[in-house]
C-alpha positions in Angstrom: 31.2 -33.5 -10.7 29.5 -32.1 -7.6 31.6 -34.5 -5.4 34.7 -33.4 -7.1 34.1 -29.8 -6.2 33.8 -30.7 -2.5 36.8 -33.0 -2.2 39.9 -31.2 -1.2 42.0 -33.2 1.2 44.1 -36.1 0.3 46.1 -38.1 2.9 49.3 -39.0 1.2 50.4 -42.5 2.1 53.8 -44.2 1.7 52.1 -47.1 0.1 49.9 -45.0 -2.1 50.8 -46.8 -5.3 49.5 -50.1 -4.0 46.1 -48.8 -3.1 43.0 -50.0 -4.8 39.4 -50.7 -4.3 37.1 -49.2 -1.6 37.8 -49.4 2.1 35.2 -51.0 4.4 34.4 -49.6 7.8 34.7 -51.8 10.9 31.5 -50.9 12.9 32.4 -50.6 16.5 31.1 -49.1 19.6 33.2 -46.5 21.4 34.9 -48.9 23.7 37.4 -47.8 26.4 39.0 -50.8 28.0 36.1 -53.3 28.3 33.3 -50.8 28.7 31.4 -48.5 26.4 32.2 -44.8 26.5 29.6 -42.9 28.6 27.4 -40.3 26.8 27.8 -36.6 27.5 25.7 -35.7 30.6 26.3 -32.0 31.5 23.9 -29.1 30.8 24.8 -26.3 28.4 24.5 -22.8 29.7 23.8 -19.7 27.4 23.6 -15.9 27.9 20.8 -14.0 26.3 21.7 -10.7 24.7 19.4 -8.5 22.7 16.8 -11.3 22.8 19.3 -13.6 21.2 20.8 -16.7 22.8 24.6 -16.4 22.7 27.9 -17.6 24.2 27.3 -21.4 24.8 29.2 -22.5 27.8 30.2 -26.1 28.7 30.7 -27.3 32.2 34.0 -27.8 33.9 34.4 -30.4 36.6 36.7 -28.2 38.7 37.4 -24.5 39.2 39.6 -23.2 36.4 42.1 -20.4 36.4 40.1 -17.3 35.3 42.9 -15.7 33.2 42.7 -18.7 30.8 38.9 -18.7 30.4 38.4 -16.4 27.4 36.1 -18.3 25.1 33.3 -15.6 25.0 32.5 -12.0 26.0 29.1 -11.0 27.4 28.1 -7.3 27.3 26.6 -5.9 30.5 24.0 -3.1 30.1 24.0 0.0 32.2 21.4 -1.3 34.5 23.6 -4.4 35.2 20.8 -6.9 34.3 21.6 -10.3 32.8 19.6 -13.2 31.5 20.9 -16.7 31.3 19.4 -20.0 30.0 20.2 -23.6 30.7 19.6 -26.5 28.4 19.7 -29.3 31.1 19.8 -32.1 28.5 19.2 -35.2 30.7 20.6 -33.6 33.9 18.5 -32.3 36.8 19.7 -28.9 38.0 19.3 -28.2 41.7 20.8 -24.7 42.3 22.7 -22.0 40.3 24.9 -19.3 41.7 27.3 -16.8 40.1 30.5 -15.1 40.9 32.0 -12.0 39.3 35.8 -11.5 39.7 38.6 -9.5 38.1 39.8 -11.0 34.8 42.8 -12.6 36.5 40.7 -14.0 39.4 42.6 -12.3 42.1 39.7 -10.3 43.4 36.1 -11.3 43.9 33.6 -8.5 43.1 30.3 -10.2 43.9 28.8 -13.7 44.6 25.2 -14.6 44.9 22.7 -17.4 44.5 20.1 -17.1 41.7 16.9 -17.5 43.6 14.3 -17.6 40.8 14.9 -20.3 38.2 12.0 -20.5 35.7 11.4 -23.7 33.7 9.8 -23.2 30.2 9.8 -25.4 27.1 12.5 -27.7 28.5 14.8 -24.8 29.4 15.7 -23.2 32.7 15.9 -19.4 32.6 16.8 -16.7 35.1 17.0 -12.9 35.0 19.2 -11.4 37.6 21.0 -8.1 38.3 24.5 -7.4 39.6 24.4 -5.3 42.8 28.0 -4.2 42.7 29.0 -1.6 40.0 32.0 -2.6 37.9 34.4 -0.4 36.0 33.4 0.6 32.5 35.5 -0.8 29.6 37.2 -3.3 31.8 36.9 -7.1 31.5 35.7 -9.3 34.4 35.1 -13.0 34.7 31.5 -14.2 35.2 31.4 -17.8 36.6 28.2 -19.8 37.1 28.3 -22.7 39.7 25.6 -25.2 38.6 24.9 -27.9 41.2 23.0 -31.0 40.0 20.7 -33.2 42.1 23.5 -35.7 42.5 25.4 -33.1 44.5 28.1 -32.5 41.9 28.9 -28.9 41.0 30.1 -27.8 37.5 31.6 -24.4 36.5 30.7 -22.3 33.5 32.7 -19.3 32.4 32.3 -16.1 30.2 34.0 -12.8 30.3 31.9 -9.7 31.3 32.3 -6.2 29.9 30.3 -3.0 30.5 30.6 -0.7 27.6 28.4 2.0 26.0 27.2 2.1 22.4 28.1 -1.4 21.3 25.3 -1.9 18.8 25.4 -5.5 19.7 21.9 -6.3 18.4 22.8 -5.1 14.9 26.0 -7.2 14.9 24.2 -10.3 16.0 21.4 -9.8 13.4 24.0 -9.3 10.6 26.0 -12.4 11.4 23.0 -14.6 11.7 21.5 -13.2 8.4 24.8 -13.6 6.5 25.5 -17.3 7.1 21.9 -18.3 6.5 21.6 -16.1 3.3 24.7 -18.0 2.0 22.4 -21.0 1.9 19.6 -19.2 0.2 20.3 -19.2 -3.6 17.4 -16.8 -4.3 18.7 -14.0 -1.9 22.4 -14.7 -1.8 23.1 -12.0 -4.3 22.5 -9.4 -1.6 25.8 -10.5 0.1 28.0 -9.5 -2.9 28.2 -5.9 -1.6 30.0 -7.0 1.6 32.7 -9.1 -0.2 36.0 -8.1 -1.7 36.8 -10.8 -4.3 40.5 -11.1 -5.3 41.2 -12.9 -8.5 44.6 -14.1 -7.1 42.7 -16.4 -4.7 42.8 -20.0 -5.8 39.1 -20.7 -5.0 39.8 -24.4 -5.4 38.3 -25.6 -2.1 35.7 -24.8 0.5 38.0 -25.6 3.3 39.3 -22.1 4.0 37.6 -19.0 2.7 37.8 -15.3 3.5 36.4 -12.0 2.5 38.5 -12.1 -0.7 37.2 -15.5 -1.9 34.8 -15.7 -4.8 31.1 -15.0 -4.2 30.3 -18.4 -5.7 32.5 -20.2 -3.1 31.1 -18.3 -0.1 27.5 -18.9 -1.2 28.3 -22.7 -1.7 28.1 -22.5 -5.5 25.8 -25.2 -7.0 26.0 -27.4 -3.9 22.7 -28.1 -2.1 23.9 -27.5 1.4 21.3 -28.0 4.2 21.5 -26.5 7.7 21.6 -29.4 10.3 22.6 -27.5 13.4 22.0 -23.8 13.7 24.7 -21.5 14.9 24.7 -19.9 18.4 26.8 -16.7 18.2 29.9 -16.5 20.3 30.9 -12.9 21.0 34.7 -12.7 21.1 35.5 -9.0 21.3 33.8 -5.6 21.1 34.5 -1.9 21.6 32.9 1.4 20.6 33.5 0.8 16.9 33.9 -2.9 16.1 32.7 -6.3 17.2 34.0 -9.8 16.5 31.7 -12.8 16.4 32.2 -16.6 15.7 29.4 -18.8 14.4 29.8 -22.6 14.4 27.2 -24.8 12.7 26.7 -28.1 10.9 25.8 -28.5 7.2 24.9 -31.6 5.2 25.1 -32.4 1.5 23.6 -35.5 -0.2 25.0 -36.0 -3.7 22.8 -38.0 -6.0 23.0 -41.8 -5.2 25.5 -41.1 -2.4 25.6 -41.1 1.4 24.9 -37.8 3.2 28.1 -35.9 4.1 28.3 -33.6 7.2 30.5 -30.6 7.7 31.5 -28.5 10.7 31.6 -24.9 9.6 33.0 -22.0 11.6 32.5 -18.4 10.4 34.4 -15.4 11.8 33.0 -11.8 11.4 34.6 -8.6 12.3 32.2 -5.7 11.9 31.8 -2.0 12.3 28.6 0.0 12.7 28.6 3.3 10.8 26.1 5.4 9.0 23.2 3.3 10.5 24.5 0.1 8.9 26.8 -2.8 9.6 30.1 -2.9 7.6 31.9 -6.2 7.2 35.6 -5.5 7.9 36.8 -9.1 7.8 35.4 -12.6 7.2 36.9 -16.1 7.5 35.2 -19.5 7.1 36.7 -22.9 7.9 34.9 -26.0 6.7 35.8 -29.5 7.9 34.1 -32.7 6.6 33.2 -35.2 9.3 34.9 -38.3 8.0 32.8 -41.5 8.5 34.8 -44.2 6.8 31.7 -45.6 5.0 32.7 -44.5 1.5 36.5 -44.1 1.7 37.9 -43.0 -1.7 41.3 -44.4 -2.6 43.3 -42.6 -5.3 46.8 -43.0 -6.8 47.9 -40.5 -4.2 46.3 -42.0 -1.1 43.0 -41.7 0.9 40.7 -38.8 -0.1 39.3 -37.5 3.1 37.1 -34.8 1.6 37.1 -31.2 2.7 39.9 -31.1 5.2 43.0 -29.1 6.0 46.1 -29.7 3.9 48.3 -30.6 6.9 46.5 -33.8 8.0 48.3 -35.4 10.9 49.2 -39.0 10.1 51.7 -41.7 11.0 52.3 -45.2 9.6 54.0 -48.4 10.8 57.5 -49.3 9.6 56.2 -51.4 6.7 53.8 -48.7 5.6 51.0 -51.2 5.7 48.9 -49.4 8.4 48.4 -45.6 8.7 46.7 -43.7 11.5 45.3 -40.2 10.8 43.4 -37.5 12.6 40.4 -35.6 11.2 38.2 -33.1 13.1 39.1 -34.5 16.6 38.8 -38.2 15.7 41.5 -40.8 15.2 41.2 -43.3 12.4 43.4 -46.1 10.9 43.5 -47.8 7.5 44.9 -51.3 7.1 46.0 -51.9 3.5 46.3 -55.6 3.8 42.9 -56.1 5.4 41.4 -53.2 3.3 39.7 -51.9 6.5 39.1 -48.4 7.9 38.6 -48.3 11.7 37.6 -45.5 14.0 40.0 -45.6 16.9 38.8 -42.7 19.0 36.0 -40.2 18.9 33.9 -38.2 21.4 31.2 -37.7 18.7 28.1 -39.8 18.8 25.6 -40.5 16.0 23.3 -37.5 16.6 25.8 -34.6 16.3 25.1 -33.6 19.9 26.7 -30.2 20.3 28.6 -31.3 23.5 30.1 -34.4 21.8 30.8 -32.4 18.6 32.6 -29.7 20.5 36.1 -29.2 19.0 37.9 -28.2 22.1 40.4 -31.1 22.1 43.3 -32.3 19.9 44.7 -35.7 19.2 48.4 -36.5 18.7 49.6 -39.8 17.3 52.6 -41.2 19.2 53.3 -44.5 17.5 51.8 -47.1 15.1 53.1 -50.7 15.6 53.4 -53.4 13.0 50.5 -55.2 14.7 48.2 -52.2 14.2 48.4 -51.2 17.9 48.5 -47.4 18.3 49.6 -45.1 21.1 48.1 -41.7 21.1 47.4 -38.6 23.2 44.1 -36.7 23.6 44.5 -33.2 25.1 42.1 -30.4 26.0 38.5 -30.5 27.1 37.0 -34.0 27.6 33.6 -34.0 26.0 32.3 -37.2 27.6 33.0 -40.3 29.6 34.7 -40.5 33.0 36.7 -37.3 32.5 33.7 -35.3 31.2 34.2 -31.6 32.0 37.9 -32.0 32.8 40.8 -30.4 30.9 44.0 -32.3 30.7 46.2 -34.7 28.7 45.3 -38.4 28.4 47.5 -41.1 27.1 45.8 -44.0 25.3 46.7 -47.4 23.9 44.7 -49.0 21.1 44.9 -52.8 20.9 44.2 -54.0 17.4 43.6 -57.6 18.3 40.8 -56.8 20.8 39.8 -53.6 18.9 39.6 -51.6 22.1 41.2 -48.5 23.6 42.6 -48.3 27.1 43.5 -45.1 29.0 47.0 -45.4 30.5 47.4 -42.0 32.1 45.5 -38.7 32.7 47.0 -35.4 33.8 44.5 -32.7 34.8 45.1 -29.1 33.9 43.6 -25.7 34.9 43.9 -23.9 31.6 41.6 -23.8 28.6 42.1 -25.9 25.4 43.4 -22.9 23.4 46.4 -22.5 25.9 46.9 -26.2 26.1 47.0 -26.4 22.3 49.7 -23.7 22.2 51.7 -25.8 24.7 51.4 -29.0 22.6 52.3 -27.2 19.4 55.4 -25.7 21.1 56.7 -29.0 22.4 55.3 -32.6 22.2 58.2 -34.8 21.4 58.5 -38.6 21.8 62.0 -40.1 22.2 63.1 -43.6 21.0 62.7 -44.9 24.5 59.0 -43.9 24.6 59.4 -40.7 26.7 56.9 -38.0 25.7 58.1 -34.5 26.6 55.5 -31.6 26.7 55.4 -28.1 28.2 52.1 -27.8 30.1 51.3 -24.5 31.9 55.0 -23.5 31.8 56.2 -26.8 33.4 58.3 -29.3 31.4 56.8 -32.8 31.8 58.4 -36.2 31.0 55.7 -38.8 30.4 56.8 -42.4 30.4 54.4 -44.1 28.0 55.5 -47.7 28.9 55.5 -47.2 32.7 52.3 -45.1 32.6 53.9 -42.4 34.8 55.1 -38.8 34.6 57.3 -36.3 36.3 58.0 -32.6 36.1 61.5 -32.1 34.9 61.6 -28.3 35.2 59.0 -26.1 36.9 58.0 -22.6 35.8 59.8 -22.1 32.6 59.7 -18.4 31.9 58.6 -17.1 28.5 61.5 -15.7 26.4 64.0 -17.5 28.6 63.9 -20.9 26.9 63.9 -22.1 23.3 62.7 -25.2 21.5 64.5 -26.4 18.4 62.5 -26.7 15.1 62.5 -30.5 15.3 61.4 -30.3 19.0 64.3 -32.7 19.8 66.1 -30.1 22.0 65.1 -27.6 24.6 67.4 -25.1 26.3 66.6 -22.7 29.2 68.3 -20.3 31.5 68.6 -21.3 35.1 68.7 -17.9 36.7 65.6 -15.9 37.1 67.3 -12.7 36.1 67.5 -12.5 32.4 70.8 -10.6 32.3 72.4 -12.5 35.1 72.5 -16.0 33.5 75.6 -18.1 33.7 74.1 -21.5 32.8 
């Protein structure tokens, strides 16, 4: 019964009626070509606000375009003092410097090396103060340049905003208390006053909840959820009256006589501070189960993937004997004839390392062959391996016979995953002759999957002057730069 309450996502298969039994996992190392995928190696950098660690930042291997780096917002107090902390993991940090620039990166306001790095309890901390005043209520980019002992430099980004009366400490305390109280059955009733239950809500799954969902769902009902990885708040936006914060954390549930299940959970809070208290204006929660293939459940409708989104991306071969599907940044395949589930691609290791579990990438299935070979694309931030810290689009081929993945092409980009995701959703079309067309940073790319090459077909497409058909099979644009002077 408990398991039934959690399970929400079913991958519908063309061969669903023929399914039966329980799939077995092929245990395999994360092999790329003939080598094992390298572990994540970069430090994680945090800001400290109101004595709270916030805004985790992950290293980029090259300088990015500032206007795209909008993952977090760090408030700057009136004395312009800041505190940052580094979790070096297994890296050895040599020097740290910072740069403040305008939000679009066109003007540098201040650069300086942080001279006093203090090591304590495995962390590296530093307190520093901006010498140059910045405009109130205007966003800037704060970039840290972290140089390791091997001489390589990685870049970490957050936005910077000086604003009076933000009440940020109250907002951080509220968000942290809310998600943890949801897991505390004895005190969860105190949260009811902040919710606005709507009986028209289906309340049939834990996958997507909001402020109108039932109190029982938001507080995890009768489930015995345990906190595996605590949330580090990400401040997204703030002004004189409201603040928006994201929390991402990992929960686990161990039903009786079953394997432990793990879940990535993301909460969104929009709050207002009034009358000496925090008011919850909006709340959303997204829960995604980390599929492990160890206890694949087959039903008359297909594979039950657990708590997942309804629109699971999947593709099968022509005979509908093999299906590939994507769940929470991982690519899997199921072979009906062999009754096997195989993990094709994943950045995630076995210990839920926050770097490897970072969901800043997407996977697109290109093709599934009769042999079980699969062509696919990984786009966004590369969590680990040879492209760790890079943002781009990588084309891979999985060979079923050797059970290994080979990278065929990598195109580096300068924008963040969120912008790259928008591009891929706008256009990522594969033709019958294995040409992949994508719009990346306003350029139209043609990627030849067979030849492992690419070319830019059209540079600098201008927003509102081109259109993509619903099927993505056609793209039309105006040649002239002047919108009202177009003849072609």
